[in-house]
C-alpha positions in Angstrom: -12.9 0.4 5.2 -10.0 1.9 6.3 -6.6 -0.1 6.4 -2.7 0.3 6.8 -0.8 3.3 8.1 -2.8 6.5 8.6 0.1 8.2 10.4 2.4 9.5 7.4 1.4 11.2 4.5 0.9 8.8 1.6 1.9 8.9 -2.0 0.6 5.5 -3.1 -2.7 3.6 -2.2 -2.2 -0.1 -1.8 -5.1 -2.3 -3.2 -5.3 -6.2 -2.6 -6.8 -7.7 -5.5 -8.4 -11.2 -4.5 -10.7 -14.2 -5.0 -10.9 -17.7 -5.4 -9.0 -19.9 -7.4 -10.0 -19.5 -11.4 -12.3 -16.6 -11.0 -10.0 -14.5 -13.6 -7.6 -12.5 -11.0 -4.8 -12.5 -13.3 -7.0 -11.3 -16.2 -8.4 -8.6 -14.2 -4.8 -7.6 -12.9 -3.8 -7.0 -16.6 -6.7 -5.0 -17.0 -5.9 -2.8 -14.2 -2.1 -2.6 -15.3 -3.4 -1.2 -18.6 -5.2 1.5 -17.0 -2.2 2.8 -15.2 -2.0 0.6 -12.1 1.3 -0.9 -10.6 0.7 -4.7 -10.3 2.4 -7.2 -8.0 1.6 -11.2 -8.2 1.9 -12.7 -4.8 2.4 -16.2 -6.9 5.2 -15.0 -8.5 6.7 -14.0 -5.0 5.7 -17.0 -3.5 7.6 -19.0 -6.5 10.7 -16.9 -5.8 10.4 -18.1 -2.0 10.9 -21.7 -3.5 14.2 -21.1 -5.4 17.0 -22.9 -4.2 18.9 -19.4 -3.5 16.1 -18.6 -0.9 16.3 -19.3 2.7 12.6 -20.5 2.5 13.8 -23.1 0.0 15.5 -24.9 3.1 12.8 -24.6 5.4 10.4 -26.0 3.0 12.5 -28.9 2.1 13.0 -29.5 5.6 9.5 -29.6 6.4 8.4 -31.7 3.3 11.2 -33.7 2.7 13.4 -34.3 -0.3 10.8 -36.3 -2.2 9.3 -32.9 -3.2 12.6 -32.1 -5.3 13.2 -32.6 -8.8 16.1 -34.6 -10.5 17.8 -30.8 -10.8 17.3 -30.0 -7.0 14.2 -27.7 -7.7 11.0 -28.0 -5.9 8.4 -29.6 -7.8 5.7 -27.0 -7.4 2.9 -29.5 -8.7 3.9 -32.1 -6.2 4.0 -29.9 -3.3 0.6 -28.2 -4.3 -1.1 -31.6 -4.1 0.0 -32.4 -0.9 -0.7 -29.0 0.6 -4.4 -28.5 -0.8 -5.3 -32.1 0.3 -4.3 -31.5 3.8 -5.1 -28.8 6.1 -1.9 -29.1 8.2 0.2 -29.3 5.3 -1.1 -26.0 3.9 -0.9 -24.5 7.3 2.7 -25.5 7.6 3.7 -24.0 4.0 2.0 -20.8 4.5 3.9 -20.2 7.9 6.7 -20.5 5.8 6.2 -18.6 2.9 3.8 -15.9 3.4 6.0 -13.8 6.1 8.6 -14.0 3.0 6.0 -12.8 0.2 4.9 -9.9 2.5 8.7 -8.7 2.8 9.5 -9.2 -0.9 5.9 -7.3 -1.7 6.8 -4.4 0.7 10.5 -3.8 -1.1 8.8 -3.7 -4.3 6.1 -1.3 -3.0 8.9 1.0 -1.6 10.9 0.8 -5.0 7.8 1.7 -7.1 7.3 4.6 -4.6 10.7 5.7 -5.1 10.9 5.5 -8.8 7.5 6.3 -9.9 6.1 8.5 -7.0 2.1 8.7 -6.6 0.3 6.0 -7.9 -1.8 2.7 -7.2 -0.3 -0.4 -6.4 -2.2 -3.7 -6.8 -1.0 -6.9 -5.2 -2.8 -9.9 -6.7 -3.1 -12.5 -3.8 -5.8 -15.3 -3.7 -5.5 -15.6 0.5 -5.9 -12.0 1.7 -9.0 -13.1 4.0 -7.5 -16.6 4.8 -4.2 -15.1 5.9 -5.3 -12.1 7.6 -3.5 -9.9 5.3 -6.0 -7.5 4.4 -4.9 -4.9 6.9 -2.2 -4.2 4.7 -4.2 -2.4 2.1 -6.5 0.4 2.0 -8.9 -1.0 -0.4 -10.0 -4.6 -1.4 -11.2 -5.9 -4.8 -12.8 -9.2 -4.9 -13.3 -10.8 -8.2 -16.1 -13.6 -8.4 -17.3 -16.1 -10.9 -19.8 -19.0 -10.5 -18.4 -22.3 -9.0 -19.4 -24.2 -12.0 -17.2 -21.8 -14.1 -14.3 -22.0 -11.8 -14.6 -25.7 -11.7 -14.6 -25.9 -15.6 -11.9 -23.4 -15.8 -9.6 -25.5 -13.4 -10.4 -28.7 -15.2 -9.3 -27.1 -18.6 -5.8 -26.4 -17.0 -5.4 -30.2 -16.3 -6.4 -30.8 -12.7 -8.1 -33.8 -12.0 -11.8 -33.4 -10.4 -10.6 -34.2 -6.7 -7.9 -31.6 -7.3 -10.1 -29.2 -8.4 -12.6 -29.6 -5.7 -9.6 -29.9 -3.0 -8.4 -26.2 -4.1 -11.9 -24.9 -4.3 -12.6 -26.0 -0.5 -9.2 -24.7 0.5 -10.8 -21.0 0.2 -13.5 -18.9 1.9 -16.9 -18.9 0.4 -17.0 -16.5 -2.4 -20.0 -14.6 -1.0 -18.2 -14.0 2.5 -15.0 -12.4 0.4 -17.8 -10.3 -1.5 -19.3 -9.1 1.4 -16.2 -7.8 3.0 -14.9 -6.0 0.0 -14.7 -2.6 -1.1 -15.0 -3.2 -4.8 -16.5 -6.3 -6.4 -16.0 -7.4 -10.0 -18.1 -10.0 -11.4 -16.3 -12.3 -14.0 -19.1 -14.7 -14.6 -20.3 -13.2 -17.6 -19.4 -11.6 -20.9 -15.6 -10.5 -20.9 -16.8 -6.9 -22.2 -18.7 -6.4 -18.8 -15.8 -7.5 -16.7 -13.8 -5.2 -18.2 -15.8 -2.2 -17.9 -16.6 -3.0 -14.5 -12.9 -3.0 -14.0 -12.3 0.2 -15.5 -15.0 1.9 -13.1 -13.0 0.4 -10.2 -9.9 1.9 -11.5 -11.6 5.3 -11.9 -12.8 5.0 -8.2 -9.3 4.3 -7.1 -8.0 7.0 -8.6 -10.5 9.3 -6.8 -9.5 7.6 -3.7 -5.9 8.1 -4.4 -6.4 11.8 -4.5 -8.5 11.8 -1.3 -5.5 9.7 0.3 -3.0 12.1 -1.0 -4.6 15.0 0.4 -4.8 13.9 3.8 -8.3 12.7 4.0 -9.7 9.6 5.4 -10.9 7.3 2.9 -14.5 7.1 3.1 -16.2 3.8 4.3 -17.4 1.3 1.7 
């Protein structure tokens, strides 16, 4: 699948790394970073958007009320998360405020990487690429998958209640649908070594994709 702007000579290839909650995206992202990719984390960018110095902070407080604030004036992300993951309207409201700001921050970082480091692969780890219609910003999409039972177990181990875990899992697309739309799929259900090796194979293929991209050739369809 070909995405993003092909009208200029590229020096980087942008990769969206996605998958449902608790599949192990962050682990795969760390492996990709160790293999030479530049990695951005949309969650971190989103957290930055909730800081009091950001314009989005006031919009979020206006939308959800001062009850989401802690004593020091910062937004209680756990409380906010509980509200948005249990209510589709609240989730859509938050996403409408935060996601455009995340995209701006992401683009600024991509531009900086391109200026400072030159040619390379920039990976953005983001859970909701498909749900927010953001896939067209990337030349390649990598989806990480894991068994639903494994994901549920991981969420419970992180301290979520069973209802909270189910709410968060239900708020995303079915894993099989994401995998069917992906350029590359990494199964993180089994042995860690197998997932690590699969990640290395994907990174090797992305390097070949980058070479084709920089040569001015259209990336092959997958």
